[in-house]
Structures are given as C-alpha cells and as structure tokens.
NUNU-870531 format. One line per 4 residues: number of its first residue (from 1); their letters; for each residue x, y, z of C-alpha. Coordinates in nm, 2 decimals. Example, Ala and Ser with C-alpha at 12.3 -4.5 7.8 and 13.67 -1.06 7.14 Angstrom:
<pts>
1 = AS = 1.23:-0.45:0.78  1.37:-0.11:0.71
</pts>
This chain:
<pts>
1 = MAGA = 0.00:0.00:0.00  0.11:0.36:-0.05  0.28:0.49:0.25  0.36:0.14:0.38
5 = AGPG = 0.72:0.25:0.45  0.60:0.50:0.70  0.56:0.88:0.70  0.87:1.05:0.57
9 = TGLG = 1.06:0.74:0.49  1.11:0.54:0.17  0.91:0.56:-0.15  0.58:0.51:0.03
13 = AAGG = 0.61:0.84:0.21  0.50:1.04:-0.10  0.16:1.11:0.05  0.24:1.04:0.41
17 = DGDD = 0.25:1.41:0.52  -0.12:1.46:0.45  -0.07:1.66:0.13  -0.37:1.55:-0.08
21 = SLYP = -0.20:1.67:-0.39  0.06:1.40:-0.36  -0.19:1.12:-0.33  -0.19:1.03:-0.71
25 = IAVL = 0.19:1.01:-0.68  0.16:0.77:-0.38  -0.08:0.56:-0.59  0.18:0.54:-0.87
29 = IDEL = 0.45:0.44:-0.63  0.23:0.18:-0.48  0.15:0.04:-0.82  0.53:-0.01:-0.88
33 = RNED = 0.50:-0.30:-0.63  0.15:-0.42:-0.73  0.11:-0.79:-0.82  -0.09:-0.69:-1.13
37 = VQLR = 0.15:-0.66:-1.42  -0.06:-0.41:-1.61  -0.06:-0.18:-1.30  0.32:-0.20:-1.27
41 = LNSI = 0.35:-0.13:-1.64  0.13:0.17:-1.62  0.33:0.31:-1.33  0.66:0.25:-1.51
45 = KKLS = 0.53:0.45:-1.81  0.46:0.74:-1.57  0.80:0.71:-1.40  0.90:1.07:-1.50
49 = TIAL = 0.59:1.20:-1.31  0.70:1.01:-1.00  1.05:1.14:-1.03  0.93:1.50:-1.07
53 = ALGV = 0.72:1.47:-0.75  1.00:1.32:-0.55  1.27:1.57:-0.66  1.62:1.50:-0.80
57 = ERTR = 1.77:1.40:-0.46  1.50:1.14:-0.36  1.50:1.01:-0.72  1.87:0.94:-0.69
61 = TELL = 1.87:0.81:-0.34  1.54:0.62:-0.33  1.37:0.57:-0.66  1.67:0.45:-0.86
65 = PFLT = 1.80:0.20:-0.59  1.44:0.07:-0.57  1.42:0.02:-0.95  1.76:-0.15:-0.95
69 = DTIY = 1.65:-0.40:-0.68  1.33:-0.49:-0.86  1.48:-0.56:-1.21  1.33:-0.92:-1.19
73 = DEDE = 1.00:-0.86:-1.36  0.79:-0.93:-1.66  0.97:-0.85:-1.99  0.72:-0.59:-2.10
77 = VLLA = 0.77:-0.40:-1.77  1.15:-0.42:-1.81  1.13:-0.29:-2.16  0.93:0.01:-2.05
81 = LAEQ = 1.18:0.07:-1.77  1.48:0.06:-2.00  1.31:0.31:-2.24  1.22:0.55:-1.96
85 = LGNF = 1.56:0.56:-1.80  1.72:0.68:-2.13  1.54:1.01:-2.08  1.60:1.05:-1.71
89 = TGLV = 1.92:1.26:-1.70  1.74:1.58:-1.62  1.53:1.41:-1.35  1.84:1.31:-1.15
93 = GGPD = 2.01:1.65:-1.15  2.16:1.68:-1.50  2.48:1.55:-1.66  2.68:1.57:-1.34
97 = FAHC = 2.46:1.29:-1.20  2.40:1.09:-1.52  2.62:0.81:-1.38  2.34:0.74:-1.12
101 = LLPP = 2.13:0.59:-1.41  2.40:0.33:-1.50  2.33:0.06:-1.23  1.97:-0.01:-1.33
105 = LESL = 2.05:0.00:-1.70  2.35:-0.23:-1.65  2.12:-0.49:-1.49  1.87:-0.45:-1.77
109 = ATVE = 2.16:-0.50:-2.02  2.22:-0.85:-1.88  1.86:-0.99:-1.89  1.78:-1.28:-2.13
113 = ETVV = 1.51:-1.11:-2.33  1.67:-0.96:-2.64  1.44:-0.66:-2.69  1.50:-0.55:-2.33
117 = RDKA = 1.88:-0.57:-2.37  1.86:-0.38:-2.69  1.66:-0.11:-2.54  1.89:-0.09:-2.24
121 = VESL = 2.19:-0.06:-2.47  2.01:0.21:-2.67  1.95:0.41:-2.35  2.31:0.36:-2.23
125 = RQIS = 2.44:0.49:-2.56  2.21:0.80:-2.52  2.32:0.86:-2.16  2.69:0.82:-2.25
129 = QEHT = 2.67:1.15:-2.44  2.57:1.32:-2.12  2.89:1.22:-1.95  3.20:1.44:-1.95
133 = PVAL = 3.52:1.27:-2.06  3.63:1.24:-1.70  3.29:1.09:-1.59  3.29:0.86:-1.89
137 = EAHF = 3.62:0.70:-1.78  3.52:0.70:-1.42  3.18:0.55:-1.45  3.08:0.44:-1.81
141 = VPLV = 3.40:0.26:-1.92  3.41:0.04:-1.61  3.05:-0.06:-1.69  3.15:-0.16:-2.04
145 = KRLA = 3.44:-0.36:-1.91  3.22:-0.55:-1.66  2.97:-0.63:-1.93  3.25:-0.74:-2.17
149 = SGDW = 3.40:-0.98:-1.91  3.07:-1.12:-1.78  3.01:-1.49:-1.74  2.69:-1.49:-1.93
153 = FTSR = 2.67:-1.43:-2.30  2.39:-1.17:-2.25  2.62:-0.91:-2.09  2.90:-0.97:-2.35
157 = TSAC = 2.65:-0.92:-2.63  2.54:-0.59:-2.48  2.90:-0.48:-2.44  2.94:-0.51:-2.81
161 = GLFS = 2.69:-0.22:-2.86  2.87:0.02:-2.63  3.23:0.02:-2.74  3.17:0.27:-3.02
165 = VCYP = 3.02:0.54:-2.79  3.30:0.54:-2.53  3.61:0.47:-2.75  3.64:0.80:-2.93
169 = RASN = 3.63:1.01:-2.61  3.86:0.79:-2.40  4.23:0.85:-2.33  4.49:0.65:-2.51
173 = VVKA = 4.55:0.42:-2.22  4.18:0.35:-2.18  4.15:0.30:-2.55  4.40:0.03:-2.54
177 = EIRQ = 4.21:-0.15:-2.26  3.89:-0.12:-2.47  4.06:-0.27:-2.77  4.17:-0.56:-2.56
181 = HFRS = 3.82:-0.63:-2.45  3.69:-0.60:-2.80  3.96:-0.84:-2.93  3.85:-1.09:-2.66
185 = LCSD = 3.49:-1.07:-2.77  3.59:-1.12:-3.13  3.74:-1.46:-3.04  3.45:-1.56:-2.81
189 = DTPM = 3.36:-1.92:-2.89  3.06:-1.96:-2.65  2.77:-2.12:-2.85  2.43:-1.97:-2.80
193 = DSVR = 2.18:-2.15:-2.57  1.94:-2.21:-2.85  2.18:-2.43:-3.04  2.24:-2.66:-2.74
197 = LLAV = 1.88:-2.66:-2.65  1.80:-2.79:-3.00  2.08:-3.04:-2.97  1.90:-3.21:-2.68
201 = EACV = 1.58:-3.24:-2.88  1.78:-3.37:-3.18  1.93:-3.64:-2.96  1.59:-3.79:-2.89
205 = SIAQ = 1.52:-3.82:-3.27  1.86:-3.95:-3.36  1.88:-4.20:-3.08  1.58:-4.38:-3.21
209 = LLSQ = 1.76:-4.45:-3.53  2.10:-4.57:-3.41  2.23:-4.90:-3.27  2.35:-4.93:-2.91
213 = DDLE = 2.71:-4.90:-3.01  2.65:-4.59:-3.22  2.44:-4.44:-2.94  2.72:-4.48:-2.70
217 = ALVM = 2.98:-4.34:-2.94  2.78:-4.06:-3.10  2.49:-3.95:-2.89  2.58:-4.01:-2.52
221 = PTLR = 2.88:-3.77:-2.51  2.64:-3.49:-2.61  2.38:-3.59:-2.36  2.63:-3.62:-2.08
225 = QAAE = 2.76:-3.27:-2.16  2.41:-3.13:-2.18  2.31:-3.27:-1.84  2.61:-3.09:-1.69
229 = DKSW = 2.59:-2.78:-1.91  2.66:-2.45:-1.74  2.34:-2.30:-1.87  2.04:-2.40:-1.66
233 = RVRY = 1.82:-2.38:-1.96  2.01:-2.66:-2.13  1.99:-2.87:-1.81  1.62:-2.79:-1.79
237 = MVAD = 1.57:-2.92:-2.14  1.74:-3.25:-2.05  1.51:-3.28:-1.75  1.20:-3.19:-1.95
241 = KFSE = 1.28:-3.45:-2.23  1.40:-3.72:-1.99  1.12:-3.96:-2.05  1.17:-3.94:-2.43
245 = LQKA = 1.54:-3.98:-2.39  1.49:-4.28:-2.16  1.27:-4.46:-2.42  1.51:-4.37:-2.71
249 = VGPK = 1.83:-4.50:-2.56  1.70:-4.82:-2.40  1.73:-4.98:-2.06  2.10:-5.05:-2.05
253 = ITLN = 2.21:-4.69:-2.12  1.94:-4.57:-1.89  2.08:-4.76:-1.59  2.44:-4.68:-1.67
257 = DLIP = 2.41:-4.31:-1.77  2.06:-4.16:-1.74  1.99:-4.26:-1.38  2.31:-4.09:-1.25
261 = AFQN = 2.23:-3.79:-1.47  1.87:-3.78:-1.33  2.01:-3.79:-0.97  2.21:-3.48:-1.05
265 = LLKD = 1.91:-3.30:-1.20  1.71:-3.37:-0.89  1.97:-3.19:-0.68  2.05:-2.92:-0.94
269 = CEAE = 2.13:-2.57:-0.80  1.85:-2.42:-1.01  1.50:-2.46:-0.88  1.35:-2.47:-1.24
273 = VRAA = 1.57:-2.77:-1.32  1.48:-2.95:-1.00  1.11:-2.89:-1.07  1.13:-3.02:-1.42
277 = AAHK = 1.31:-3.33:-1.30  1.06:-3.38:-1.02  0.77:-3.38:-1.28  0.94:-3.67:-1.45
281 = VKEL = 0.99:-3.89:-1.14  0.68:-4.11:-1.20  0.74:-4.15:-1.58  1.11:-4.24:-1.51
285 = CENL = 1.00:-4.52:-1.27  0.73:-4.65:-1.50  0.97:-4.68:-1.79  1.23:-4.88:-1.59
289 = PIEG = 1.25:-5.25:-1.67  1.01:-5.44:-1.45  1.28:-5.68:-1.34  1.48:-5.50:-1.08
293 = RETI = 1.26:-5.18:-1.10  1.17:-5.18:-0.73  1.54:-5.21:-0.62  1.65:-4.93:-0.86
297 = IMNQ = 1.37:-4.69:-0.73  1.43:-4.77:-0.36  1.81:-4.74:-0.38  1.88:-4.48:-0.65
301 = VLPY = 1.57:-4.26:-0.68  1.38:-4.25:-0.35  1.66:-4.10:-0.14  1.67:-3.79:-0.38
305 = IKEL = 1.29:-3.77:-0.37  1.30:-3.75:0.01  1.52:-3.45:-0.01  1.29:-3.27:-0.25
309 = VSDT = 0.99:-3.31:-0.01  1.16:-3.05:0.21  1.30:-2.84:-0.08  1.32:-2.46:-0.02
313 = NQHV = 1.14:-2.38:-0.34  0.76:-2.43:-0.34  0.75:-2.49:-0.72  0.98:-2.79:-0.68
317 = KSAL = 0.77:-2.93:-0.39  0.45:-2.87:-0.58  0.59:-3.05:-0.89  0.69:-3.35:-0.68
321 = ASVI = 0.35:-3.36:-0.50  0.17:-3.38:-0.84  0.34:-3.71:-0.93  0.47:-3.88:-0.61
325 = MGLS = 0.14:-4.05:-0.53  0.17:-4.24:-0.85  0.47:-4.43:-0.71  0.23:-4.62:-0.48
329 = TILG = 0.10:-4.84:-0.76  0.46:-4.91:-0.87  0.62:-4.99:-0.53  0.32:-5.18:-0.38
333 = KENT = 0.15:-5.17:-0.04  0.44:-5.25:0.20  0.69:-5.00:0.04  0.41:-4.74:0.02
337 = IEHL = 0.33:-4.77:0.39  0.69:-4.78:0.51  0.86:-4.53:0.27  0.60:-4.32:0.09
341 = LPLF = 0.34:-4.27:0.35  0.56:-4.05:0.57  0.64:-3.84:0.27  0.27:-3.80:0.19
345 = LAQL = 0.19:-3.70:0.55  0.47:-3.44:0.54  0.34:-3.29:0.22  -0.01:-3.27:0.36
349 = KDEC = 0.14:-3.04:0.63  0.34:-2.83:0.39  0.30:-2.45:0.42  0.24:-2.42:0.05
353 = PEVR = -0.13:-2.47:-0.05  -0.04:-2.60:-0.40  0.16:-2.88:-0.25  -0.13:-2.99:-0.03
357 = LNII = -0.37:-2.96:-0.32  -0.16:-3.17:-0.54  -0.15:-3.45:-0.28  -0.52:-3.44:-0.22
361 = SNLD = -0.60:-3.44:-0.60  -0.41:-3.77:-0.65  -0.54:-3.96:-0.35  -0.71:-4.21:-0.57
365 = CVNE = -0.36:-4.36:-0.65  -0.30:-4.43:-0.28  -0.66:-4.55:-0.22  -0.60:-4.83:-0.47
369 = VIGI = -0.30:-4.96:-0.29  -0.34:-4.90:0.09  -0.68:-4.74:0.13  -0.73:-4.38:0.23
373 = RQLS = -0.80:-4.44:0.60  -0.43:-4.44:0.67  -0.42:-4.08:0.56  -0.76:-3.96:0.70
377 = QSLL = -0.63:-3.82:1.02  -0.37:-3.61:0.84  -0.61:-3.53:0.55  -0.86:-3.35:0.77
381 = PAIV = -0.63:-3.07:0.90  -0.49:-3.01:0.55  -0.84:-3.00:0.40  -0.96:-2.75:0.67
385 = ELAE = -0.67:-2.52:0.61  -0.72:-2.52:0.23  -1.10:-2.47:0.28  -1.02:-2.16:0.49
389 = DAKW = -0.73:-2.03:0.28  -0.72:-1.65:0.22  -0.68:-1.71:-0.15  -1.02:-1.78:-0.30
393 = RVRL = -0.87:-1.98:-0.59  -0.72:-2.22:-0.33  -1.06:-2.26:-0.17  -1.21:-2.31:-0.51
397 = AIIE = -0.97:-2.59:-0.59  -1.04:-2.79:-0.28  -1.41:-2.77:-0.35  -1.36:-2.93:-0.68
401 = YMPL = -1.19:-3.23:-0.52  -1.46:-3.27:-0.25  -1.68:-3.52:-0.44  -1.37:-3.74:-0.50
405 = LAGQ = -1.27:-3.72:-0.13  -1.63:-3.79:-0.02  -1.64:-4.10:-0.23  -1.31:-4.23:-0.09
409 = LGVE = -1.36:-4.14:0.27  -1.72:-4.26:0.29  -2.05:-4.10:0.40  -1.99:-4.14:0.78
413 = FFDE = -1.65:-3.97:0.77  -1.79:-3.70:0.54  -2.09:-3.62:0.76  -1.87:-3.61:1.07
417 = KLNS = -1.57:-3.41:0.95  -1.64:-3.24:0.61  -2.02:-3.16:0.59  -1.98:-2.84:0.79
421 = LCMA = -1.71:-2.72:0.55  -1.94:-2.77:0.25  -2.21:-2.57:0.41  -1.97:-2.29:0.51
425 = WLVD = -1.87:-2.25:0.15  -2.23:-2.16:0.06  -2.19:-1.83:0.26  -1.84:-1.74:0.13
429 = HVYA = -1.80:-1.38:0.04  -1.68:-1.47:-0.32  -1.95:-1.56:-0.57  -1.73:-1.82:-0.75
433 = IREA = -1.70:-2.01:-0.42  -2.07:-2.01:-0.35  -2.14:-2.12:-0.71  -1.88:-2.40:-0.68
437 = ATNN = -2.02:-2.51:-0.34  -2.37:-2.53:-0.50  -2.25:-2.76:-0.77  -2.06:-2.96:-0.51
441 = LMKL = -2.38:-3.03:-0.32  -2.54:-3.16:-0.64  -2.25:-3.40:-0.70  -2.26:-3.52:-0.34
445 = VQKF = -2.63:-3.60:-0.37  -2.56:-3.80:-0.68  -2.29:-3.99:-0.49  -2.47:-4.05:-0.16
449 = GTEW = -2.83:-4.06:-0.27  -3.16:-3.87:-0.22  -3.22:-4.01:0.12  -2.89:-3.87:0.25
453 = AQNT = -2.98:-3.54:0.09  -3.32:-3.53:0.25  -3.19:-3.59:0.59  -2.85:-3.41:0.58
457 = IVPK = -2.83:-3.14:0.31  -3.17:-3.01:0.22  -3.28:-2.90:0.57  -2.95:-2.70:0.62
461 = VLVM = -2.99:-2.54:0.28  -3.35:-2.44:0.34  -3.27:-2.27:0.67  -3.06:-2.02:0.48
465 = ANDP = -3.38:-1.88:0.33  -3.43:-1.68:0.65  -3.07:-1.55:0.66  -3.05:-1.17:0.70
469 = NYLH = -2.80:-1.14:0.42  -2.99:-1.14:0.09  -2.69:-1.30:-0.09  -2.73:-1.60:0.13
473 = RMTT = -3.10:-1.62:0.07  -3.02:-1.61:-0.31  -2.78:-1.90:-0.25  -3.07:-2.10:-0.12
477 = LFCI = -3.24:-2.06:-0.45  -2.93:-2.15:-0.64  -2.90:-2.47:-0.43  -3.26:-2.56:-0.50
481 = NALS = -3.20:-2.51:-0.87  -2.91:-2.75:-0.86  -3.05:-3.01:-0.61  -3.41:-3.03:-0.75
485 = EACG = -3.32:-3.26:-1.04  -3.09:-3.48:-0.83  -3.34:-3.51:-0.54  -3.64:-3.58:-0.76
489 = QEIT = -4.01:-3.47:-0.77  -4.12:-3.57:-0.42  -3.85:-3.39:-0.22  -3.86:-3.09:-0.45
493 = TKQM = -4.24:-3.06:-0.42  -4.27:-3.13:-0.05  -3.96:-2.96:0.09  -3.81:-2.71:-0.16
497 = LPIV = -4.12:-2.57:-0.34  -4.28:-2.42:-0.03  -3.96:-2.23:0.06  -3.93:-2.09:-0.29
501 = LKMA = -4.29:-1.97:-0.29  -4.24:-1.81:0.05  -3.94:-1.62:-0.08  -4.15:-1.46:-0.35
505 = GDQV = -4.24:-1.20:-0.09  -3.88:-1.11:-0.01  -3.82:-0.74:0.03  -3.51:-0.75:-0.20
509 = ANVR = -3.60:-0.74:-0.57  -3.29:-0.95:-0.66  -3.43:-1.23:-0.45  -3.78:-1.20:-0.60
513 = FNVA = -3.67:-1.22:-0.96  -3.45:-1.52:-0.87  -3.76:-1.68:-0.73  -3.92:-1.65:-1.07
517 = KSLQ = -3.61:-1.80:-1.23  -3.61:-2.09:-0.98  -3.97:-2.16:-1.05  -3.90:-2.17:-1.42
521 = KIGP = -3.60:-2.41:-1.35  -3.78:-2.66:-1.13  -4.11:-2.64:-1.32  -4.03:-2.95:-1.54
525 = ILDT = -3.99:-3.15:-1.22  -4.32:-3.06:-1.06  -4.65:-3.22:-1.13  -4.95:-3.04:-1.30
529 = NALQ = -5.13:-2.98:-0.97  -4.83:-2.80:-0.82  -4.78:-2.60:-1.13  -5.14:-2.49:-1.17
533 = GEVK = -5.23:-2.45:-0.81  -4.92:-2.32:-0.65  -4.66:-2.20:-0.90  -4.87:-2.01:-1.14
537 = PVLQ = -5.05:-1.78:-0.89  -4.72:-1.68:-0.74  -4.57:-1.60:-1.08  -4.87:-1.40:-1.18
541 = KLGQ = -4.83:-1.20:-0.86  -4.46:-1.14:-0.94  -4.57:-1.04:-1.29  -4.74:-0.73:-1.13
545 = DEDM = -4.43:-0.65:-0.92  -4.31:-0.29:-0.91  -3.95:-0.39:-1.01  -3.90:-0.42:-1.39
549 = DVKY = -3.66:-0.71:-1.36  -3.90:-0.91:-1.14  -4.18:-0.85:-1.40  -3.95:-0.96:-1.68
553 = FAQE = -3.84:-1.29:-1.53  -4.19:-1.37:-1.39  -4.34:-1.33:-1.74  -4.07:-1.55:-1.89
557 = AISV = -4.14:-1.81:-1.62  -4.52:-1.79:-1.68  -4.46:-1.85:-2.05  -4.25:-2.16:-1.98
561 = VAQR = -4.50:-2.30:-1.72  -4.79:-2.24:-1.97  -4.60:-2.44:-2.23  -4.53:-2.72:-1.98
565 = LRKL = -4.90:-2.74:-1.89  -5.00:-2.76:-2.26  -4.76:-3.05:-2.31  -4.93:-3.22:-2.02
569 = DFPV = -5.27:-3.16:-2.19  -5.37:-2.92:-1.91  -5.61:-2.65:-2.04  -5.47:-2.30:-2.03
573 = KDSE = -5.70:-2.00:-2.08  -5.61:-1.72:-2.32  -5.64:-1.48:-2.03  -5.36:-1.67:-1.86
577 = EPSA = -5.11:-1.58:-2.13  -4.83:-1.36:-2.00  -4.91:-0.99:-2.01  -4.89:-0.68:-1.80
581 = PGAD = -5.18:-0.44:-1.74  -5.16:-0.15:-1.98  -4.87:-0.30:-2.17  -4.81:-0.47:-2.50
585 = KNHF = -4.89:-0.85:-2.45  -4.55:-0.94:-2.58  -4.36:-0.67:-2.40  -4.16:-0.90:-2.19
589 = LRPR = -4.10:-1.16:-2.46  -3.92:-0.93:-2.70  -3.57:-0.79:-2.68  -3.54:-0.49:-2.46
593 = VLGE = -3.46:-0.15:-2.61  -3.24:0.11:-2.46  -3.40:0.29:-2.17  -3.67:0.03:-2.09
597 = DTGK = -3.48:-0.12:-1.79  -3.28:0.07:-1.54  -3.15:-0.22:-1.33  -3.10:-0.53:-1.54
601 = AQRD = -2.76:-0.43:-1.68  -2.61:-0.42:-1.33  -2.78:-0.73:-1.20  -2.68:-0.94:-1.50
605 = RAAW = -2.33:-0.90:-1.37  -2.42:-1.15:-1.11  -2.32:-1.42:-1.35  -1.96:-1.31:-1.35
609 = VASE = -1.71:-1.49:-1.14  -1.57:-1.27:-0.86  -1.22:-1.14:-0.95  -0.92:-1.14:-0.72
613 = EAVE = -0.94:-0.77:-0.70  -1.28:-0.78:-0.56  -1.17:-1.03:-0.30  -0.89:-0.80:-0.19
617 = AAQC = -1.13:-0.52:-0.17  -1.36:-0.73:0.05  -1.07:-0.83:0.27  -0.98:-0.46:0.32
621 = GVQM = -1.32:-0.40:0.47  -1.53:-0.30:0.17  -1.87:-0.42:0.27  -2.17:-0.34:0.05
625 = QQRS = -2.52:-0.33:0.20  -2.83:-0.47:0.03  -2.96:-0.22:-0.22  -2.89:0.07:0.02
629 = VPAQ = -2.67:0.27:-0.22  -2.79:0.40:-0.55  -2.62:0.23:-0.84  -2.53:0.57:-1.00
633 = GFRS = -2.36:0.68:-0.68  -2.15:0.37:-0.67  -2.05:0.38:-1.03  -1.88:0.71:-0.96
637 = CSLG = -1.66:0.54:-0.70  -1.30:0.48:-0.82  -1.32:0.12:-0.69  -1.61:0.04:-0.92
641 = PMLS = -1.42:-0.12:-1.20  -1.24:-0.35:-0.95  -1.55:-0.50:-0.80  -1.71:-0.82:-0.90
645 = SDTM = -2.07:-0.94:-0.94  -2.13:-0.96:-0.57  -2.06:-0.60:-0.49  -2.23:-0.47:-0.81
649 = YCL = -2.51:-0.71:-0.76  -2.61:-0.59:-0.42  -2.69:-0.25:-0.56
</pts>
C-alpha cells in the first residue's frame, strides 16, 4: 500500500505528510509494487511523473535503488523501464549525476530477453553522451568492461553495442584497454543456448535410429555434456525431455548413464531444473525394466525424492507432489506404507497450499494400494486449512476435489468431518466459491443418494432462506435449482417448493426475480397440480411487481409454465397468457430497447465470477449493504471497475 514504508521514509512516504496533492503520486509508487503486471507497467510508463514529484535527490537516493533492486519482472515492464531511463538525466540532476542511471541500466543489459537488452543498450548509448570525458572514464567505461567480461553471454552481447560510444572520447591508455576487451569478444567461442537446446531435442530423434554402439559413441557424449551444461536452460531441457530420452536410448544406457544424470538433475542448483526433473519422477520409474525396478527406485531414486519433499522452493515441492502419489502403484503396499506414506503426510502439512492440493488431488492412487484411511487423520487438517485459505482460488480448488474425497472417505467420515465445510462455502464472500459449493452439493447428492440429501443437506440449505443477508438467501435458490433434479419430484415438491414460494415475498427485488427463475427451473420436475395450483399464482403476482426485472423474469417463467401445462394436456385459458396491465402483450417476450430497464444491466453482472481484485477489496473492509446505495452513486466510485458481481449485484 502507498505509505507502507511509514511517513517521511522510503518511497511510500510520498503522500504520508497529509498533502492530498501527492496522493496520485503515492498511488503510482504503490503500483510499482503491485502484483498486477498491467498496473506495474502503467506506473513505469509514468516514472517521470514520480521522479518530478520526488525531486532529484530522492529520485537518486530512493527511486533508482528501488528500481535496481526490482529488475526481476515481466519482460514488458522491463522494456518500458529501459526506455524511460534513457530520458532520465534531467530528472536526476543533470549531466553531473547521469552516472546514477548506470546501475539499473547495467542490470537490464544482462537480462535474457533480447528486446529488453537492446533497449537498455540504446538508453546507455544515449546517456553516455551526457557524461564528461572524466565521468565517462570513471563510470561508463568500467561498466562496459564489466559487461564485456561477464560470465553470461547476454552481458557480453550488450557490451558489443557500447564500445563505439566510449572509445572516441577515451584517453589512449583506456582506448588500449577497450581494444583488448573488443579483441577478446571477437574470439569468443561460446555457443548460443538455442543451439544446445535444439541439440537435446535432436538427440531424442537421432537416438531412435541408431544401434546401441553408435548411441554410446555418437549421442551419449552430447547428452552427458548437456546434463552438466553451465546453462540452466540446457539442463532444464534435458530434464524436460528425460522420458523421451529414456525410451530412445533403451534400458542399458538408462541404468548406466541416465539414472546418475537424473540424480544430478534432482539436486540441481537451479529450482527450475529440479522442478522439471521432479515432474518426471513417475514417468522415469514407470519406464524402468520391470525386473529390478523396485530395487532401482528404492536405492537410486527414492533418497533424492525424500530430499525434494523439504526443498526450499515451493514450485519444486508442488511439482513433486503432483506425481509422487503415482509411485504407490509401482512400489506396492508394503513399500508405500513404510517409505512413501511418511512423505505424503509431510506434504499434507506443507506450508504451500499448492503442495497440499496436489497431494489431495491424487489420493485415488493411494486409495487403490493402501486405502485412504491411513491418511484420513492427516487429511482433515490439510483440507480444513485449504478450505479456509485466504486465496479464493485455493478454496475453489479444494471444493472441486470434495466429491472425490467424499467417495473415498465414505459418508460417515464425510458427515462427521467435512459436511460443515461444504455448508460454510455456501456463505463465502466470493460468488465463485458459492457457485462451486452449490455444484458440489449436487455431485454429493448424486454420490450419496436422495435419502442422505433429504436428511442431511436439504434442511440446512432451506434454513438459509431466513438469513438476514440477501446474498445467502439467493444462494438457497441456487442450491434448490441444482438439487431439484438430483433429489427428484417428491423432495422438490414437499420440501423445496414451499420455501421458494415463500421467498416470492422477499423485500429485495434481486431475490424475487431469482424466485421467478427458480420456479422456471424446477417447473419441469413438478406435477401439474403444483404448477397450476401453487406456482402459477405466485408467478402471476410477481408479474405485477413494481420492479422491472422481477416482472420480466416472472413473465418468462409464466410462458415456460404455460408451455409445460400444454404438453401435459392441461387447459390454459387465453387470459392466462403472460401480459402486464396497460402494456403490450409481448412486451416481456421481445428484446429490450435502450432505456426500458434501469437495473438489469447491473444485475446481469451476477453471472460473473468474482475477481481477485474484488476479494482483496472485500478483505480490506469494503462491505456493500443490500440495495442501500444508488447504483449511479457507486458507479462514480473509483473502486467500481475493480468490484465483481457480488458488490455490483447488491446495488
């Protein structure tokens, strides 16, 4: 947040002294650290505005060091930054302070993306002209030397574009040094990554065509070198193509060469390489010869897997968690209980939600081998933590796995331990969670049966019809829509229909028009007596409602009910055709024209899934009350574009 660094300190203090005129600057500074790439990009493009507001001294001492420390970003952000810094000389105090711009541009000149490097070199060439000859030799030439002698080809490539701007203005001694660096780069024999990356892929194709002797003589030297290449991208390619390589070279070379190489990849210094190798653990084990496979896994693979379970990088642990459960079917019951089960339990307690989710999503593999009961006591805390995670996408993911868990754990365990979680999701502040929870109940009813639903789920859902929060009352209707087909006619007619009809008198129009939509949804399930005697009178009353949207959906529902009654050979009078007093008979059945409806455009947004920005706004205390604020007044609020269906819907 802006001002997070405290009043008067750091970049965040731009608006900390109470000066409202600096608030836009504080917002721009805050957006430099925002998780949203587009917001960061917009702020970078307005970097000159921030610098002007901060002044030359704070720009040099605070803004530039901050930018230098945050070079690791998306390429489009870095490209914009490299372009902006080329025009920053005047904003840091003029030519005397132009050297302050060199550190961030030097970092940008070493990144892997070519367009970013090229733009950084272009800005450096531009800034070099602002340096005096003394400053050039004191600050710019050392930069060129560092780039020219860098370990990575990116820096050496950038140095090639800078020799020409500093050489003409340098002293003879310095010119000699520059020529020496230039001569070294002319004889540089480092091949580009792309060539070696393609070589790994080529090895897969070539290996399939050669005999074992030719493989050993022609292909394996290249593969051995690639597996130990100084470029992590080449090693990553080896890890990513490992299964294909394993199949191409055959079992003998796999045991002699690829297994040791795979061990090194699993303990590589780069997390990306370890993660790629971890993804291939299951495939590697499956492709091993059946004879002796268990011994190879237990002695040469499993020890390295155990180390990855506690890896410092969450992406590595998540990659391993997505495949490790599959080893159960390969190693069998005894080895799974003795060696793998402790690893599963450790991963279920991991601090990273993605790790726990990946374990839970693959429980069916373990269930086939040892049954899920062995994990049940550790599963519950992990599920509860995921169900209550602050990130709504994590909560959404665990909901999607709930039917699978329910089927494996059984109805008794589910009712005792997990039922309350499923009901809690129905009142979550994010619409996407409530929607997923509704669909989850339908799948649970399909799995456990209508009798279970009648005794366990339906009563709890119907109680929500009296909730003071209208969003929760609407969730009741959504649940009835989803459960009616799964529960059948009897439960729908006797238990659900009376609640829906009662809610037709709700004080909130959003609830009333959803009543009309629910009656239209469950209409095909009801018998003719219920449709004619209970549903139609309520819809006719809603058709006279003062709210335009309620009228619209009521008339649509009346039309559907009338068609349903005709199919059942139930007489429908002409006077019962949908119409409104004083209005065209087909008014509600034709497309709306501009100006006819003042509220539907906003309420239709209820179909949108809540965005992460809306969740953050809700977590910061933005609470919207039921239809208590005029929509026009809210639309003028700056937070309006960030809010999701729930916040817009309640207006």
